[in-house]
Structures are given as structure tokens and as C-alpha cells.
N, C-alpha and C positions, 0 to 999 in steps of 0.2 A: 502231319495232322491236317484235318480238314479246316476249311474257313470257319465253320461254326464252332469247332473245338477250340479255335484260336480267338474266339470272341467276336467274330464278324458275322453279320447277317449275309448269307451267301448271295441272295438275290440282289442286295444293294451293292455288294462288292462286284458282282458280275456286270452291273450296269456301267461301271467305270470304263472298261475297254469298249463296251458298246457305244458309250458317249464319245470317246476319242475317235473310234472308227467312223461314226456317222458325222461328226462335226469337224474332223480335221484330216482324215485320210481319204474318205470317199470323195470329198470335194477338192482334193489336191492341195490343201493348205500345208500339210506336212507330208514328207516323202514316205515315212514309215515311223513306227514307234515301238518301244519296248517299255514295259512297266512291271516292276516288282514291288509287292507289298509284303512285308514280313512282320512277324510279331515274335519277339525274342530271337531265337536262332532258327525259327521255323518260317516257311514261306506260305503265305495265305493266297497270293495271286502272283503268277508269273506268266505274262502275256507278251507275245510278239506279233506284229503284223507288218508284212512287207519287208522284213529283214530277218536274217538267220538268228537263232537264239544264242549263237556264239559270236555275234558280230562284235568287232572292235571299234568303238566309237571315239571320236575326238571329244574329250571331256572338258577341254579348255579350263575355265576357272575352277572346276571341281578338282584341279590339281592343287589349288591353294591349301585346302585342309591337309593334304598329304605333306606338302612342304612345311606347313606349320607344325605338324606332329614331328617331322624329322628334326626341325630346329629345337623343339622342346625336349627331345631326347638329349641334345647337347646341353641344354639348361640343367636337366636332371643329373648329368655327369659333372657339373660344376665347371664346365668349360666356358660358360658365358652366363651373364645375368640379364634379366629383363630391364634392369635399371642402368646398365652400361651405356655409355654414349656410343652411337653407331660409328663415329670416327675412330674409335679404338681399334676396330676391325677393318674399317674402310677409310684409311687416312685421306684418300682422295676427296672425301666429303668435309674435310676439316674447315675449309673456307667457304662452304656452301652457304649462300645468303638467301634472303627472302625478297621476292619481287617488289620493286618499287615502280619501275617504268621500263620502257623499251620493248624490243621484240621486233620481228620482221627484219627489215634492213637497218634497224637502229639497235646499237648495242644495249644489252640489258643493264639496268641499274638496280642494285640490290643493297640490302642492309644486313648487318649481322642478326641472326635470330635472337629472339628474346630469351630463349632457353635452349640448351643443347638437344638435338634429336636423340632420343633414347631407343633402345631395341624395342621396347613395348610399342612405340609409335609406328614402327615398321609392321608389327603383327596386327595392329588394330586400324591401320590406314589413317593415322593422324600425323604422319611425318611431314606432310606438305607436298607430296608428289601427286601426279595425275596420270591420265591415260590420253593418248592421242585422239581416240574416237569421241571424246566428250565435246570437242569443238566449241569450247566455252571461253578460252583464255589465250593470251599470248604464250603461256607456258605449254599448253597442249599443242599449239601451233608449232612450237619449237621441236616437240617430239616428232611431228610429221616432217618438218623440214630436214631434220637430221636422220630420219629413218631409224630412230632410236629403237623402236619395237620390232624391227625385222630380225627374225631368228636365223635368217640365212646370211645376213650381212654383218652380224655382230658376233662377238665372243663375250664371255663374262667380263673380261677386262675392258674391251672397247665399249661395252654397255655402261660400265661404271665411269669410264673416262668421259664419255659424252654427257652422261647425266650430271656429272660434277660441274659442267659448264652452264647448266640451266638452273635458274633460281627456283626456290621453293614457292609454292602458291601462298603459304601462310606459315605462321610460327608453329613449330611442332607442338602437338598436344592441344591446340586451340580449336581445330575443326576436323571433320572427317571428310575424306575424299577418296573414292575408289581409284586405285592407282597401281603403278608398277612396283609398289612396295614389296609384294611377295616375290617378284623376280629378284629384288635385292636380298630378300630373305634366303632364297636359294643360293645366291652367291656367298652369303654369310655361312651357310652350311658347308659349302665347298672350302672356304678359307679356314674355317675353324676345324673341320674334320680332316682336311688334307685329301679328300676324295672328290671326284666329280659328282655332280648331283645324281646322275644316272647310277653310278657305282654305289653311292650312299643309299639311295632308295632301294636298289636291288638287295643289298646285303642286310639293311637294317629294318626294312618294312616289307617289301614284296616277297622275298624268299621266306622270311619267318611266317608271313600270313598266308602263304600259298597263292599269292596273286601272280599267277604264271603268264597272264596275258595283258600286263600293263607295262607300257613302254613310252619313252620319248620317241624312239625310232622303232617302228614295227618290223621285226625281222622278216626276211624274204619268205620263209616257209609259213608265215602267218598273215602276210600282207593281203592275201586274197579275201580275208575276212573284213577288210575295211570297206564300208559302203561309201557311196558318194556323199558329199556334203553340199549344202545349198545356201544361198542368200535370198532373202525375200525380194521379189520383183513385183512391182505394182501391176504389170500387165500379165505376166505368166505365172505369178505366185512363187514359182521356184526357178532360180537361176543357178546353174552349177558353179560352185566356188572351189571345190577340190575333187579330183577324180578318185575313183575307187581303186582298190587293189594296189599293185606295184607302181601305178602311176600317181598315187597319192603322195603329197609332200611328206606325210607321216611315215611313208615307206622309204623315202629318199634320205631323210635325216637332216639334222640341223647343226649349225656351228655354235648355236647358243641354246642350251636346254632351259626352257623357261619354267621356273618354279611357280610362276603365276598362271600358266595356261598351256603347257606343252604336252601333257600326257594324253595318251589314248588308252582306253580300258574297256572291259566288258561289264555287263550287268552283274555277272557272277563274281568277278573280282572286286568290284566296288561294294557289292553286298558283304563280302568278307571284311573289307575295310570298315564298313558301317557297323557290322556285328562287333568288331573290336571296340569301336567307340561306344556302342550300347552296353557292352560288357565290362565297362570300367577300364578299358585299355588292354584287355587280354582276349585271346582267342585260341582255343584248342591247346591250352596249357602254355602258351607263349605270351609273355607280358611285353607289349610294345611300348607302353607308357603307363605311368602309375595312375591310379584312380584320382589322387589328389591333384596331379598335374592336369588331368583331363577336366576335373572340376574347375580348376583355375582357367583353363582355356575356354570353357563354355559359359563362364560368367560374363556379365556385361562390363567391359572395360572403358566405356565412354566416360569421360570426366563428369563427375557430379551425378552419375547414374542416369544420364540423359539418353534419349533415343535418337534415331537417325534424323527425325524431322527437326530436331533441335541442333544437330551437329553437322549435317551433311551439306557440302557444297555441290555435290554431284547432280547432274541432270540425268545420269544413267547409273544404275548399279544393278547387281543381281539380287537385291533385297527390296521389298516394299519398306516403307519408312516408319509408319505409325506403329508404336508399340514394340519396335525392334531395336535392340541394342546390338553391340558388336563386341565379340570376345577376341581371343587370340587365334584368328583363322576362320571363325565362323560367325554368321549372324545368329542371334539368339532372341527368342521371344521373352520380353520382360513385362508386357501388359497385353494379355491375349484378347481382352475386350477391345482395345484400341486398334488391333489389326483388322477387325471386322471379318475374320476368317476363323473357322473352328480350329483350335490348336491348343497347345498346353504351354503355360509358362515354363521356361527352361528347355523347350525343344530348340534344336540348333540345326543349321542347314546352310546350303549354298547352291549355286547353279553355274552353268557355263554358257558362253555366248552362242553355242549351237542349240540352245533351248533345252539342254540337259539339266537335271536337278536331282537333289537328294534331300531328305530330312531324317533326323533321328529324334524320337520323342521318348526320353527316359521315363516319363510319367506313365504313358500308355504302352510303353515297350514296343513302339512301332518304328519300322524302317520303311522308307519309300525311296525308290530309285526310278527315275524316268529318263529314257534316252531317245533322242531323235537327232537330226542334223540340219537345223535351219537357224541361220543367224539373220538379224539380231534376236536375242532372247526375249526382247520386249514386243515382238511381232504379235503374239497371241497370248491370252491369259490362261493357257492350258494348264500351266503348273499350279496356279491358284485353284482352278476348277478341280483338278485331281485331288489336291489336298482337302478341299471342302468335301468331296465325295467319299474320300477315305474315312474321315471322321463321321460322316453320316451313316457309314456302314457298320459302326461299332454297335454291338448288342448291349442292351441294358444290363 
């Protein structure tokens, strides 16, 4: 179907790639870009510049929704409950305390948490964990000192063993902090299902959805489709952070498959994943997750119905804060006026550190997927700009 048949004004939709090209690609701010805008199961815009249309991108934290869906499949099977204590499945965390003092060359002092960490705290990032890149506390400094987040130096077990020696930043359920929690969620999938995360994803999500180009380790016959990845540099704008093709770390493989950020995927594959989410958990006759489970996942689970401005400790996250709640694996809009960006209450989304992003809007039936390869994702406001321009292209 054409853009106008899908309810978009073609000239306004066409100016989105023109804007990205002129403001980010021609001046070297971004190395390349791909953008898909869909409505329902149809595609209104599919644009690529500087990269092949079948490129396999490092999607980083866009792995998190996949891991969350995988875990909720196990909830649906009665194998685990959101109210269960995490220590039931990860006994290594049984004595995990909350930070009081210490760090660096001084031993940590901690206290027992006011309440047990529950599975729901892992899914909604209220467990008390953090990320090393936040550089805000003695806890994230311990992540850096122990190399906790290295996927080449850790296994699932060594990751848990190390994390069990580092206190929580706060009592579970009391604050929100973007963290390694979804890596823990991936390990929970492994322990409860009895399969590696890669095996579970392949058999329960990727194969049923026809996501044939999504991997933790890109196979040799497809590695040539991996483009370079970059980090922002103040002088050169782009500094190489990972090589293309078979020289990429994503082609060489990991000892730890990160449920929080380890996948590589294509625009087409992630579109299939988003279509499943938009269609109530089903695609092409295959039910991945139930509509009611998905409804639960995309609701705001921050205590008291609060938004991230009221709950977040983070100096960095993949979400803007005002008007945004957090569900079980997704950010979700709970007050569209407060966001100051055109959107719908109930839309849900996330992004990755290489400036990738997606959103699903069940109200307007819209899917957006944006891919590039520049970290950090906070370098430019391109994702906000694209979202604004998509909604401005809707016809009356």
C-alpha cells in the first residue's frame, strides 16, 4: 500500500529521510542510517542511506524487549511468577545487601534490604542494580573494577558470582535505575528453561517469527553484512569502535550472551518482532505471547503510577523522563502532554547505545525502527526528531 493509503501525507513522510540525510549524514555526524515506518503490517517508508538494506546492526539494548518477551513466556507456562523472590532462582543473591559505605580500596559495608528483590523488580529496573557507564556511584565503579560487563571475560555463572559481591544501590522497589537487570533476566531464562539464551531465543522467538538474521554471534556466511560501528569523537565526529564483517566482535562470538544488549539484527527482522507486538503477540498465525500478557508488559509498573522523573536515579537511560513510565521490558508513555513530543498514551519503545531505536503505537497502529551505529545514543536528538516528524506526517 502507498503512504497515502496508509494515512500518511507522502510529502511530509518523504521529508524525514531528507532531514536525516541533510542534518546527520552529509555532515558526517552519523555514518549511515536506515529507517522503517510501518502502519499495521504494511510499510509506509523503508529508507537506507550509506548501508545495505540487509545490513545486520548491533542493536544493543533493543535486545531487552526480546529477553523480556522470552521470560514472560515462562511466566505464561507457570514456571515462574512475577512476585517470586529472585533468590529462589538465583540463590547466590540470598545475602545481597544494600550499600551503606565503602568501595574502591575499602571493603563495602551493606545492610539487609527492607524487602526482598522480586522478579518484577528485575523486569522494571527497580531491583537496585546499575551500569558501569553511569559513573555516578561506588557501585558502578565496582562494575568497572571487576570488569563485570565484559562479554568476553565472563560467563553467566561468573557474572552472577561477581554481582553477588557488590551491594545494591537502593532497596528493591523504591527507585528506578537503568541497569544490568536484563542480563540477569536472561540468566533466569537459562536457569528456568534449561537452555542457553541463544537456544531459547532461536527456538521460541526467532524461528517462529521468521527472524532469520538475528543472532548473538553472526555466522560466518552472514558476517559480511555487519557494518562498522563508531563512538562519538569531539574532533573527528566518528571514531571506529568495532570493525565490519568477520573482524567484528559480533562475528567472533562471546562467552556471555547478554540478554541486556548482545543481539545483532536487521531492520526486517526487528520489524517482524514489532509487528508481533502490535498484533497482540501473534504474527502469521503464530502466537508468541498472549494479548493479556503483552497488555501487562506495556502497562506502567512504576510504584504509585509514577513516571521516570519521580523514580529515576539514572544520569543516563534510553528513555526521556517526563510523562514516561516503565513496564516489563519497555518504556511506555503515560502522559503524552508531559513528554512535549507528539505521541500516544500507551505507545511503548526502547533504544540501543548505538543510537538505534524502535517504537510501537497501538493507538495509531504505527511501528518505527531506526538503525545506525554510533554510541553513545545521547550524542544527537535524532530519534526524538524522527518521532516528531512521523506524527506530523499523519493525515487528518
